[in-house]
Steps between C-alpha positions, in 0.01 A plus 500: 500500500422222748153431360630473145745235611224313684274511194782380277572217743134397508485501121810281489340249738184489292702442184686213667167348602370517144825352370480222757140419405591492131798272562295274724220476243740419217671235711164349598379501140818334373492238775135422431559467127800273556298285739214469253736406219669240716164355608376475141832352388484223759134433424348613832249741348 
């Protein structure tokens, strides 16, 4: 009973970590793309 709850809790933490990484990556990708577009638009690149 106790171990099942611990396993479930650990799985939940791992899922949150994956979700966090995915969100972070998407945010980073979007920011990078926006920055590149802005740089090209203002003639820096």
